[in-house]
BAKE-141334 format. One record per residue (C-alpha): residue in one letter; x, y, z; residue number from 1. Coordinates in pm, 1 decimal. Layout:
<atom kolnu="A" east="X" north="Y" up="Z" kolvo="NUM"/>
...
# end
This chain:
<atom kolnu="M" east="4177.1" north="1027.7" up="10934.2" kolvo="1"/>
<atom kolnu="S" east="4056.1" north="1362.7" up="11066.8" kolvo="2"/>
<atom kolnu="R" east="3962.4" north="1660.8" up="10856.0" kolvo="3"/>
<atom kolnu="F" east="3909.2" north="2037.0" up="10898.5" kolvo="4"/>
<atom kolnu="G" east="3538.4" north="2028.7" up="10810.8" kolvo="5"/>
<atom kolnu="A" east="3487.0" north="1829.2" up="10492.7" kolvo="6"/>
<atom kolnu="K" east="3842.2" north="1889.3" up="10377.0" kolvo="7"/>
<atom kolnu="A" east="4162.2" north="2002.5" up="10532.9" kolvo="8"/>
<atom kolnu="F" east="4332.4" north="2335.6" up="10490.7" kolvo="9"/>
<atom kolnu="Q" east="4377.3" north="2461.0" up="10137.5" kolvo="10"/>
<atom kolnu="F" east="4708.2" north="2367.0" up="9986.2" kolvo="11"/>
<atom kolnu="F" east="4804.0" north="2724.5" up="9890.6" kolvo="12"/>
<atom kolnu="G" east="4747.9" north="2821.8" up="10253.7" kolvo="13"/>
<atom kolnu="F" east="4983.4" north="2544.8" up="10354.2" kolvo="14"/>
<atom kolnu="A" east="5235.3" north="2660.6" up="10095.4" kolvo="15"/>
<atom kolnu="A" east="5224.9" north="3009.4" up="10241.5" kolvo="16"/>
<atom kolnu="L" east="5364.8" north="2874.1" up="10565.1" kolvo="17"/>
<atom kolnu="I" east="5699.7" north="2795.9" up="10406.2" kolvo="18"/>
<atom kolnu="S" east="5964.0" north="3053.5" up="10333.2" kolvo="19"/>
<atom kolnu="S" east="5955.6" north="3008.3" up="9957.3" kolvo="20"/>
<atom kolnu="V" east="5790.2" north="3262.4" up="9734.2" kolvo="21"/>
<atom kolnu="A" east="5661.2" north="3222.5" up="9380.4" kolvo="22"/>
<atom kolnu="A" east="5930.2" north="3228.4" up="9114.7" kolvo="23"/>
<atom kolnu="P" east="5921.1" north="3499.7" up="8848.0" kolvo="24"/>
<atom kolnu="A" east="5722.9" north="3396.3" up="8541.3" kolvo="25"/>
<atom kolnu="A" east="6032.7" north="3400.7" up="8318.6" kolvo="26"/>
<atom kolnu="A" east="6218.9" north="3161.4" up="8549.8" kolvo="27"/>
<atom kolnu="A" east="5913.1" north="2936.1" up="8590.9" kolvo="28"/>
<atom kolnu="A" east="5880.2" north="2896.4" up="8215.2" kolvo="29"/>
<atom kolnu="A" east="6229.0" north="2744.4" up="8198.3" kolvo="30"/>
<atom kolnu="R" east="6174.9" north="2476.7" up="8458.7" kolvo="31"/>
<atom kolnu="P" east="5938.8" north="2178.0" up="8499.5" kolvo="32"/>
<atom kolnu="D" east="5615.4" north="2274.3" up="8684.1" kolvo="33"/>
<atom kolnu="F" east="5516.2" north="1987.4" up="8915.5" kolvo="34"/>
<atom kolnu="A" east="5219.7" north="2178.3" up="9060.5" kolvo="35"/>
<atom kolnu="P" east="5034.4" north="2390.8" up="8806.2" kolvo="36"/>
<atom kolnu="S" east="4767.9" north="2441.8" up="9074.0" kolvo="37"/>
<atom kolnu="G" east="4743.4" north="2383.1" up="9445.9" kolvo="38"/>
<atom kolnu="S" east="4525.0" north="2078.8" up="9385.6" kolvo="39"/>
<atom kolnu="V" east="4772.8" north="1884.5" up="9171.2" kolvo="40"/>
<atom kolnu="S" east="4936.7" north="1591.5" up="9344.9" kolvo="41"/>
<atom kolnu="W" east="5112.7" north="1265.9" up="9245.5" kolvo="42"/>
<atom kolnu="I" east="5032.4" north="900.8" up="9323.6" kolvo="43"/>
<atom kolnu="R" east="5266.9" north="611.3" up="9267.9" kolvo="44"/>
<atom kolnu="I" east="5217.8" north="398.4" up="8956.6" kolvo="45"/>
<atom kolnu="G" east="5236.7" north="25.9" up="9011.7" kolvo="46"/>
<atom kolnu="E" east="5369.7" north="-167.6" up="9308.6" kolvo="47"/>
<atom kolnu="A" east="5551.1" north="-26.9" up="9606.1" kolvo="48"/>
<atom kolnu="E" east="5909.9" north="-100.1" up="9502.1" kolvo="49"/>
<atom kolnu="F" east="6162.4" north="60.4" up="9267.2" kolvo="50"/>
<atom kolnu="K" east="6150.3" north="-18.8" up="8901.1" kolvo="51"/>
<atom kolnu="P" east="6472.7" north="-142.6" up="8737.2" kolvo="52"/>
<atom kolnu="P" east="6676.2" north="76.7" up="8502.8" kolvo="53"/>
<atom kolnu="L" east="6701.1" north="6.3" up="8131.2" kolvo="54"/>
<atom kolnu="R" east="7057.5" north="-123.2" up="8179.3" kolvo="55"/>
<atom kolnu="G" east="7316.7" north="-173.0" up="8450.7" kolvo="56"/>
<atom kolnu="P" east="7285.7" north="-271.0" up="8820.3" kolvo="57"/>
<atom kolnu="G" east="6944.4" north="-218.2" up="8966.4" kolvo="58"/>
<atom kolnu="P" east="6757.6" north="-228.4" up="9298.6" kolvo="59"/>
<atom kolnu="V" east="6663.3" north="-525.4" up="9511.2" kolvo="60"/>
<atom kolnu="A" east="6358.8" north="-697.6" up="9362.6" kolvo="61"/>
<atom kolnu="E" east="6109.4" north="-956.3" up="9480.6" kolvo="62"/>
<atom kolnu="D" east="6193.2" north="-1330.6" up="9480.1" kolvo="63"/>
<atom kolnu="P" east="6013.9" north="-1478.0" up="9173.9" kolvo="64"/>
<atom kolnu="A" east="5941.5" north="-1787.9" up="9378.6" kolvo="65"/>
<atom kolnu="H" east="5749.4" north="-1573.2" up="9627.6" kolvo="66"/>
<atom kolnu="P" east="5566.2" north="-1295.9" up="9438.8" kolvo="67"/>
<atom kolnu="T" east="5420.9" north="-1020.9" up="9655.3" kolvo="68"/>
<atom kolnu="I" east="5044.7" north="-1004.4" up="9680.8" kolvo="69"/>
<atom kolnu="S" east="4959.7" north="-644.9" up="9765.8" kolvo="70"/>
<atom kolnu="N" east="4647.1" north="-497.5" up="9927.8" kolvo="71"/>
<atom kolnu="D" east="4543.8" north="-383.3" up="9579.8" kolvo="72"/>
<atom kolnu="D" east="4576.8" north="-742.2" up="9456.1" kolvo="73"/>
<atom kolnu="Y" east="4353.6" north="-849.8" up="9745.8" kolvo="74"/>
<atom kolnu="R" east="4090.9" north="-596.1" up="9653.0" kolvo="75"/>
<atom kolnu="R" east="4096.0" north="-714.7" up="9290.6" kolvo="76"/>
<atom kolnu="T" east="4122.6" north="-1089.9" up="9343.2" kolvo="77"/>
<atom kolnu="G" east="4057.1" north="-1175.7" up="9704.3" kolvo="78"/>
<atom kolnu="R" east="4395.9" north="-1342.6" up="9744.4" kolvo="79"/>
<atom kolnu="Q" east="4567.7" north="-1314.7" up="10080.7" kolvo="80"/>
<atom kolnu="P" east="4819.5" north="-1027.3" up="10090.3" kolvo="81"/>
<atom kolnu="T" east="5179.8" north="-1121.6" up="10162.0" kolvo="82"/>
<atom kolnu="F" east="5489.5" north="-939.6" up="10281.1" kolvo="83"/>
<atom kolnu="P" east="5762.2" north="-885.0" up="10020.8" kolvo="84"/>
<atom kolnu="V" east="6040.5" north="-1141.7" up="9997.4" kolvo="85"/>
<atom kolnu="A" east="6373.8" north="-1017.2" up="9856.5" kolvo="86"/>
<atom kolnu="E" east="6561.1" north="-1191.1" up="9576.9" kolvo="87"/>
<atom kolnu="L" east="6907.7" north="-1246.6" up="9726.8" kolvo="88"/>
<atom kolnu="S" east="7120.0" north="-1306.6" up="9418.4" kolvo="89"/>
<atom kolnu="N" east="7144.1" north="-939.4" up="9322.2" kolvo="90"/>
<atom kolnu="P" east="7518.8" north="-870.8" up="9293.1" kolvo="91"/>
<atom kolnu="I" east="7488.1" north="-518.7" up="9439.0" kolvo="92"/>
<atom kolnu="L" east="7449.7" north="-665.8" up="9788.8" kolvo="93"/>
<atom kolnu="Q" east="7742.8" north="-682.4" up="10029.7" kolvo="94"/>
<atom kolnu="P" east="7747.5" north="-1001.3" up="10239.5" kolvo="95"/>
<atom kolnu="W" east="7616.8" north="-840.0" up="10559.6" kolvo="96"/>
<atom kolnu="V" east="7322.9" north="-681.9" up="10371.2" kolvo="97"/>
<atom kolnu="R" east="7239.3" north="-1009.8" up="10201.4" kolvo="98"/>
<atom kolnu="E" east="7246.5" north="-1186.7" up="10537.6" kolvo="99"/>
<atom kolnu="Q" east="7014.4" north="-935.6" up="10695.8" kolvo="100"/>
<atom kolnu="L" east="6771.3" north="-974.4" up="10403.3" kolvo="101"/>
<atom kolnu="R" east="6797.0" north="-1352.9" up="10430.8" kolvo="102"/>
<atom kolnu="K" east="6700.2" north="-1344.7" up="10795.8" kolvo="103"/>
<atom kolnu="R" east="6399.4" north="-1119.3" up="10723.4" kolvo="104"/>
<atom kolnu="N" east="6295.8" north="-1344.7" up="10435.2" kolvo="105"/>
<atom kolnu="A" east="6307.7" north="-1644.5" up="10670.0" kolvo="106"/>
<atom kolnu="D" east="6086.8" north="-1467.2" up="10925.7" kolvo="107"/>
<atom kolnu="V" east="5832.1" north="-1369.1" up="10660.1" kolvo="108"/>
<atom kolnu="L" east="5819.8" north="-1719.4" up="10510.6" kolvo="109"/>
<atom kolnu="A" east="5777.6" north="-1861.9" up="10862.8" kolvo="110"/>
<atom kolnu="G" east="5461.8" north="-1656.3" up="10901.4" kolvo="111"/>
<atom kolnu="K" east="5597.4" north="-1376.1" up="11118.9" kolvo="112"/>
<atom kolnu="P" east="5467.2" north="-1024.3" up="11059.1" kolvo="113"/>
<atom kolnu="G" east="5697.1" north="-841.4" up="10821.0" kolvo="114"/>
<atom kolnu="F" east="5601.5" north="-482.9" up="10908.1" kolvo="115"/>
<atom kolnu="G" east="5875.9" north="-219.4" up="10895.1" kolvo="116"/>
<atom kolnu="P" east="5921.0" north="128.7" up="11045.0" kolvo="117"/>
<atom kolnu="Q" east="5684.7" north="286.1" up="10792.4" kolvo="118"/>
<atom kolnu="Q" east="5389.7" north="100.6" up="10942.3" kolvo="119"/>
<atom kolnu="S" east="5470.0" north="272.5" up="11275.8" kolvo="120"/>
<atom kolnu="C" east="5503.5" north="604.9" up="11090.6" kolvo="121"/>
<atom kolnu="W" east="5875.8" north="644.9" up="11134.3" kolvo="122"/>
<atom kolnu="P" east="6047.1" north="865.8" up="10868.5" kolvo="123"/>
<atom kolnu="R" east="6117.3" north="683.8" up="10543.5" kolvo="124"/>
<atom kolnu="G" east="6436.4" north="870.6" up="10457.3" kolvo="125"/>
<atom kolnu="V" east="6585.1" north="886.3" up="10107.2" kolvo="126"/>
<atom kolnu="P" east="6536.5" north="714.1" up="9862.7" kolvo="127"/>
<atom kolnu="G" east="6254.2" north="532.8" up="10051.9" kolvo="128"/>
<atom kolnu="F" east="6047.3" north="851.6" up="10046.7" kolvo="129"/>
<atom kolnu="L" east="5984.3" north="784.5" up="9675.9" kolvo="130"/>
<atom kolnu="L" east="5812.2" north="452.6" up="9740.1" kolvo="131"/>
<atom kolnu="Y" east="5512.2" north="583.6" up="9930.9" kolvo="132"/>
<atom kolnu="G" east="5213.5" north="628.1" up="9707.5" kolvo="133"/>
<atom kolnu="V" east="4889.0" north="503.0" up="9860.1" kolvo="134"/>
<atom kolnu="Q" east="4804.0" north="865.8" up="9916.9" kolvo="135"/>
<atom kolnu="P" east="4938.2" north="1160.7" up="9714.1" kolvo="136"/>
<atom kolnu="I" east="5260.9" north="1352.0" up="9736.5" kolvo="137"/>
<atom kolnu="Y" east="5236.9" north="1732.1" up="9694.9" kolvo="138"/>
<atom kolnu="I" east="5518.9" north="1945.3" up="9561.3" kolvo="139"/>
<atom kolnu="V" east="5571.2" north="2321.2" up="9619.5" kolvo="140"/>
<atom kolnu="Q" east="5840.9" north="2483.9" up="9409.9" kolvo="141"/>
<atom kolnu="G" east="5986.6" north="2810.4" up="9537.8" kolvo="142"/>
<atom kolnu="V" east="6283.7" north="3029.8" up="9453.3" kolvo="143"/>
<atom kolnu="R" east="6505.5" north="2902.4" up="9735.6" kolvo="144"/>
<atom kolnu="D" east="6369.4" north="2552.9" up="9798.2" kolvo="145"/>
<atom kolnu="V" east="6130.4" north="2278.4" up="9692.1" kolvo="146"/>
<atom kolnu="L" east="5897.9" north="2124.7" up="9947.2" kolvo="147"/>
<atom kolnu="M" east="5769.1" north="1766.1" up="9906.3" kolvo="148"/>
<atom kolnu="T" east="5499.5" north="1639.6" up="10142.4" kolvo="149"/>
<atom kolnu="W" east="5331.2" north="1300.8" up="10181.9" kolvo="150"/>
<atom kolnu="Q" east="4962.6" north="1346.1" up="10257.8" kolvo="151"/>
<atom kolnu="G" east="4959.6" north="1011.7" up="10444.8" kolvo="152"/>
<atom kolnu="D" east="5133.5" north="1131.5" up="10756.1" kolvo="153"/>
<atom kolnu="H" east="5276.8" north="1465.8" up="10637.4" kolvo="154"/>
<atom kolnu="Q" east="5639.2" north="1353.5" up="10615.7" kolvo="155"/>
<atom kolnu="I" east="5830.2" north="1644.0" up="10461.0" kolvo="156"/>
<atom kolnu="R" east="6142.3" north="1686.4" up="10248.0" kolvo="157"/>
<atom kolnu="H" east="6312.1" north="2023.7" up="10199.0" kolvo="158"/>
<atom kolnu="I" east="6537.3" north="2056.0" up="9893.8" kolvo="159"/>
<atom kolnu="Y" east="6745.9" north="2373.2" up="9898.4" kolvo="160"/>
<atom kolnu="L" east="6817.4" north="2518.3" up="9555.4" kolvo="161"/>
<atom kolnu="D" east="7145.1" north="2637.0" up="9402.6" kolvo="162"/>
<atom kolnu="V" east="7349.8" north="2592.4" up="9720.7" kolvo="163"/>
<atom kolnu="S" east="7624.6" north="2348.7" up="9825.3" kolvo="164"/>
<atom kolnu="H" east="7596.8" north="2086.0" up="10093.9" kolvo="165"/>
<atom kolnu="K" east="7657.9" north="2211.5" up="10448.9" kolvo="166"/>
<atom kolnu="G" east="8000.4" north="2151.9" up="10592.9" kolvo="167"/>
<atom kolnu="N" east="8021.3" north="1861.2" up="10837.4" kolvo="168"/>
<atom kolnu="V" east="7667.3" north="1746.3" up="10779.9" kolvo="169"/>
<atom kolnu="K" east="7519.3" north="1568.5" up="11084.2" kolvo="170"/>
<atom kolnu="P" east="7333.9" north="1250.0" up="10976.2" kolvo="171"/>
<atom kolnu="S" east="6957.4" north="1282.8" up="10994.5" kolvo="172"/>
<atom kolnu="W" east="6644.6" north="1108.3" up="10876.9" kolvo="173"/>
<atom kolnu="F" east="6620.1" north="1291.2" up="10544.0" kolvo="174"/>
<atom kolnu="G" east="6976.8" north="1410.9" up="10519.8" kolvo="175"/>
<atom kolnu="D" east="7091.3" north="1727.7" up="10347.4" kolvo="176"/>
<atom kolnu="S" east="6925.4" north="1767.5" up="10008.8" kolvo="177"/>
<atom kolnu="V" east="7038.9" north="2031.8" up="9760.8" kolvo="178"/>
<atom kolnu="G" east="6907.1" north="2071.2" up="9411.3" kolvo="179"/>
<atom kolnu="H" east="6909.4" north="2263.0" up="9088.7" kolvo="180"/>
<atom kolnu="Y" east="6717.7" north="2270.6" up="8763.5" kolvo="181"/>
<atom kolnu="E" east="6889.9" north="2117.6" up="8468.1" kolvo="182"/>
<atom kolnu="G" east="6693.1" north="2147.5" up="8146.2" kolvo="183"/>
<atom kolnu="D" east="6355.5" north="1984.0" up="8206.4" kolvo="184"/>
<atom kolnu="S" east="6462.2" north="1815.8" up="8530.3" kolvo="185"/>
<atom kolnu="L" east="6497.3" north="1894.3" up="8900.6" kolvo="186"/>
<atom kolnu="V" east="6824.8" north="1729.5" up="9008.8" kolvo="187"/>
<atom kolnu="V" east="6848.9" north="1652.8" up="9383.7" kolvo="188"/>
<atom kolnu="D" east="7165.9" north="1545.6" up="9562.2" kolvo="189"/>
<atom kolnu="T" east="7129.5" north="1403.7" up="9916.8" kolvo="190"/>
<atom kolnu="V" east="7398.3" north="1313.6" up="10171.1" kolvo="191"/>
<atom kolnu="G" east="7409.4" north="1301.3" up="10549.3" kolvo="192"/>
<atom kolnu="L" east="7150.8" north="1026.7" up="10588.4" kolvo="193"/>
<atom kolnu="N" east="7147.3" north="830.0" up="10910.5" kolvo="194"/>
<atom kolnu="A" east="7137.9" north="448.5" up="10907.4" kolvo="195"/>
<atom kolnu="K" east="6797.4" north="419.2" up="11079.6" kolvo="196"/>
<atom kolnu="T" east="6596.7" north="396.3" up="10760.3" kolvo="197"/>
<atom kolnu="Y" east="6571.2" north="136.0" up="10485.3" kolvo="198"/>
<atom kolnu="I" east="6617.1" north="159.4" up="10112.9" kolvo="199"/>
<atom kolnu="D" east="6291.9" north="-15.4" up="10025.1" kolvo="200"/>
<atom kolnu="G" east="6001.7" north="-235.9" up="10139.3" kolvo="201"/>
<atom kolnu="F" east="6227.0" north="-539.0" up="10161.0" kolvo="202"/>
<atom kolnu="L" east="6399.5" north="-351.7" up="10447.2" kolvo="203"/>
<atom kolnu="T" east="6732.6" north="-336.2" up="10266.7" kolvo="204"/>
<atom kolnu="P" east="6969.4" north="-165.3" up="10510.9" kolvo="205"/>
<atom kolnu="H" east="7230.5" north="97.2" up="10435.7" kolvo="206"/>
<atom kolnu="T" east="7505.2" north="289.9" up="10616.6" kolvo="207"/>
<atom kolnu="D" east="7551.5" north="664.6" up="10681.2" kolvo="208"/>
<atom kolnu="R" east="7773.3" north="675.3" up="10371.1" kolvo="209"/>
<atom kolnu="L" east="7460.2" north="658.3" up="10155.1" kolvo="210"/>
<atom kolnu="H" east="7456.2" north="913.5" up="9868.9" kolvo="211"/>
<atom kolnu="V" east="7145.8" north="951.3" up="9651.2" kolvo="212"/>
<atom kolnu="V" east="7092.1" north="1156.4" up="9331.8" kolvo="213"/>
<atom kolnu="E" east="6738.4" north="1197.7" up="9196.1" kolvo="214"/>
<atom kolnu="R" east="6622.6" north="1348.8" up="8866.5" kolvo="215"/>
<atom kolnu="F" east="6256.4" north="1454.4" up="8869.3" kolvo="216"/>
<atom kolnu="H" east="6104.5" north="1523.6" up="8526.7" kolvo="217"/>
<atom kolnu="L" east="5763.6" north="1511.4" up="8351.6" kolvo="218"/>
<atom kolnu="I" east="5674.7" north="1267.5" up="8073.3" kolvo="219"/>
<atom kolnu="D" east="5364.4" north="1168.3" up="7882.0" kolvo="220"/>
<atom kolnu="G" east="5255.6" north="1529.8" up="7831.1" kolvo="221"/>
<atom kolnu="G" east="5287.1" north="1612.9" up="8197.2" kolvo="222"/>
<atom kolnu="K" east="5057.9" north="1331.9" up="8309.6" kolvo="223"/>
<atom kolnu="V" east="5342.6" north="1129.5" up="8465.0" kolvo="224"/>
<atom kolnu="L" east="5624.8" north="1232.8" up="8694.4" kolvo="225"/>
<atom kolnu="E" east="5932.3" north="1016.0" up="8650.6" kolvo="226"/>
<atom kolnu="V" east="6220.2" north="1001.2" up="8896.3" kolvo="227"/>
<atom kolnu="N" east="6552.7" north="849.4" up="8794.9" kolvo="228"/>
<atom kolnu="V" east="6744.8" north="742.3" up="9107.4" kolvo="229"/>
<atom kolnu="H" east="7115.7" north="684.1" up="9147.8" kolvo="230"/>
<atom kolnu="V" east="7235.6" north="517.9" up="9472.2" kolvo="231"/>
<atom kolnu="E" east="7586.4" north="489.5" up="9611.7" kolvo="232"/>
<atom kolnu="D" east="7685.1" north="339.7" up="9947.2" kolvo="233"/>
<atom kolnu="P" east="8024.0" north="169.2" up="9961.1" kolvo="234"/>
<atom kolnu="G" east="7936.5" north="46.7" up="10314.0" kolvo="235"/>
<atom kolnu="A" east="7637.4" north="-156.5" up="10190.5" kolvo="236"/>
<atom kolnu="F" east="7658.6" north="-212.5" up="9815.7" kolvo="237"/>
<atom kolnu="T" east="7929.6" north="-350.6" up="9593.1" kolvo="238"/>
<atom kolnu="T" east="7861.1" north="-94.4" up="9318.6" kolvo="239"/>
<atom kolnu="P" east="7646.9" north="210.5" up="9248.6" kolvo="240"/>
<atom kolnu="W" east="7305.2" north="121.5" up="9113.0" kolvo="241"/>
<atom kolnu="D" east="7009.6" north="286.9" up="8947.3" kolvo="242"/>
<atom kolnu="A" east="6630.9" north="271.8" up="8972.9" kolvo="243"/>
<atom kolnu="V" east="6315.6" north="438.3" up="8846.7" kolvo="244"/>
<atom kolnu="Q" east="5995.5" north="557.6" up="9013.0" kolvo="245"/>
<atom kolnu="R" east="5686.4" north="697.8" up="8840.6" kolvo="246"/>
<atom kolnu="Y" east="5376.9" north="878.9" up="8961.1" kolvo="247"/>
<atom kolnu="R" east="5055.1" north="973.2" up="8783.0" kolvo="248"/>
<atom kolnu="R" east="4904.8" north="1315.9" up="8814.5" kolvo="249"/>
<atom kolnu="V" east="4593.2" north="1357.5" up="9027.7" kolvo="250"/>
<atom kolnu="E" east="4377.4" north="1662.7" up="8989.4" kolvo="251"/>
<atom kolnu="P" east="4011.0" north="1740.6" up="9071.3" kolvo="252"/>
<atom kolnu="A" east="3772.2" north="1775.9" up="8778.8" kolvo="253"/>
<atom kolnu="T" east="4005.9" north="1569.7" up="8558.9" kolvo="254"/>
<atom kolnu="A" east="3808.8" north="1246.4" up="8544.2" kolvo="255"/>
<atom kolnu="E" east="4083.7" north="1018.2" up="8423.4" kolvo="256"/>
<atom kolnu="N" east="4316.1" north="1131.5" up="8699.7" kolvo="257"/>
<atom kolnu="A" east="4083.5" north="1213.7" up="8988.6" kolvo="258"/>
<atom kolnu="L" east="4155.2" north="906.0" up="9195.9" kolvo="259"/>
<atom kolnu="V" east="4282.4" north="890.3" up="9554.8" kolvo="260"/>
<atom kolnu="V" east="4305.8" north="570.4" up="9761.5" kolvo="261"/>
<atom kolnu="P" east="4243.1" north="659.2" up="10127.0" kolvo="262"/>
<atom kolnu="N" east="4331.5" north="429.1" up="10418.2" kolvo="263"/>
<atom kolnu="D" east="4015.3" north="223.8" up="10396.8" kolvo="264"/>
<atom kolnu="G" east="4101.0" north="111.5" up="10042.3" kolvo="265"/>
<atom kolnu="T" east="3804.4" north="274.1" up="9870.7" kolvo="266"/>
<atom kolnu="T" east="3836.8" north="504.9" up="9572.7" kolvo="267"/>
<atom kolnu="S" east="3662.5" north="839.5" up="9523.6" kolvo="268"/>
<atom kolnu="A" east="3715.5" north="1125.3" up="9284.3" kolvo="269"/>
<atom kolnu="G" east="3563.8" north="1351.5" up="9548.8" kolvo="270"/>
<atom kolnu="L" east="3863.9" north="1306.9" up="9775.0" kolvo="271"/>
<atom kolnu="A" east="4111.3" north="1433.3" up="9513.8" kolvo="272"/>
<atom kolnu="G" east="4219.2" north="1786.3" up="9572.9" kolvo="273"/>
<atom kolnu="P" east="4358.9" north="2003.7" up="9849.7" kolvo="274"/>
<atom kolnu="M" east="4567.5" north="1822.5" up="10105.9" kolvo="275"/>
<atom kolnu="L" east="4378.9" north="1639.4" up="10378.3" kolvo="276"/>
<atom kolnu="E" east="4488.4" north="1643.5" up="10739.7" kolvo="277"/>
<atom kolnu="S" east="4584.3" north="1303.6" up="10877.8" kolvo="278"/>
<atom kolnu="S" east="4752.4" north="1157.2" up="11179.5" kolvo="279"/>
<atom kolnu="C" east="4979.2" north="858.1" up="11184.2" kolvo="280"/>
<atom kolnu="A" east="5267.9" north="857.0" up="11425.2" kolvo="281"/>
<atom kolnu="E" east="5028.0" north="959.2" up="11702.7" kolvo="282"/>
<atom kolnu="N" east="4821.4" north="643.7" up="11637.7" kolvo="283"/>
<atom kolnu="N" east="5077.3" north="369.4" up="11596.1" kolvo="284"/>
<atom kolnu="N" east="4937.1" north="17.5" up="11620.6" kolvo="285"/>
<atom kolnu="S" east="5040.8" north="-327.9" up="11725.0" kolvo="286"/>
<atom kolnu="Y" east="4965.3" north="-554.3" up="11428.5" kolvo="287"/>
<atom kolnu="F" east="4880.8" north="-917.1" up="11493.9" kolvo="288"/>
<atom kolnu="G" east="5040.5" north="-896.4" up="11837.9" kolvo="289"/>
<atom kolnu="N" east="5363.7" north="-762.7" up="11690.9" kolvo="290"/>
<atom kolnu="D" east="5501.9" north="-492.0" up="11915.1" kolvo="291"/>
<atom kolnu="A" east="5477.9" north="-155.9" up="11742.3" kolvo="292"/>
<atom kolnu="L" east="5772.3" north="76.2" up="11729.5" kolvo="293"/>
<atom kolnu="P" east="5735.4" north="364.4" up="11975.8" kolvo="294"/>
<atom kolnu="I" east="5602.7" north="700.6" up="11857.7" kolvo="295"/>
<atom kolnu="P" east="5893.1" north="891.9" up="11700.1" kolvo="296"/>
<atom kolnu="E" east="6026.1" north="1154.9" up="11937.4" kolvo="297"/>
<atom kolnu="A" east="6315.0" north="1396.1" up="11932.8" kolvo="298"/>
<atom kolnu="A" east="6491.7" north="1501.1" up="12252.7" kolvo="299"/>
<atom kolnu="A" east="6625.7" north="1815.0" up="12082.1" kolvo="300"/>
<atom kolnu="P" east="6566.0" north="1987.7" up="11748.9" kolvo="301"/>
<atom kolnu="D" east="6783.9" north="1868.5" up="11464.3" kolvo="302"/>
<atom kolnu="F" east="6786.9" north="2196.9" up="11277.0" kolvo="303"/>
# end
């Protein structure tokens, strides 16, 4: 990971590059504030998959017979990390989706590398964007839009406020996201997603009929950001389903929260703070002899 000096550019300087401007104080008081300062960011709580809802259909989960051993588990216990294996009995899965997951499960259990597009730094799409959390996510709230950025490889989502979806949306990696504030929540509606991404780390596929609604809100006195996710895709799933994601707040000089896990797996309160510069797609790797996906390129702008 490269840096501008000891640290990368200051976050407020980064925020100044976008078109949004600070909201009036009166309006800000009525909405959730996900970034009280430019150093506040959010890191995923728990493992790298969606959490189930309290009731009703939920996301694909791991096969209990083959529990995932994460890199964090390895650092704690020394056990060999494993790739996730999907539990196939979930009734939300249409037959073709279940078959695709079955084939991937078989490859993983046969010892083949189970890396996905994220490991070659391809865009995660929606709702997969919510699952990244090894490094922090920064949020900038403006009058016209909200900007969400992964520090890990600077993948960016733009959420345009108080507008309707564009007519004849052309499918793209992150789709067309529009949002509005509703009480203590930011509600985000996303359509126009291409079928090149995956729902989760199990590599659950979807179609370009995917429709995702997210509700971002603060809990636990502002220390936790919770996202309630609603997913519909009649081309891939038998029914709409719900999921939950949570992040903990990270902020310098707040000892209980000042933790960032960089790529080498170490922890350091000194790394918490303004966004660091990093490169990812420019340094894609071939893991264990497995051919890496090519560096993402665009022949023409998609905006």
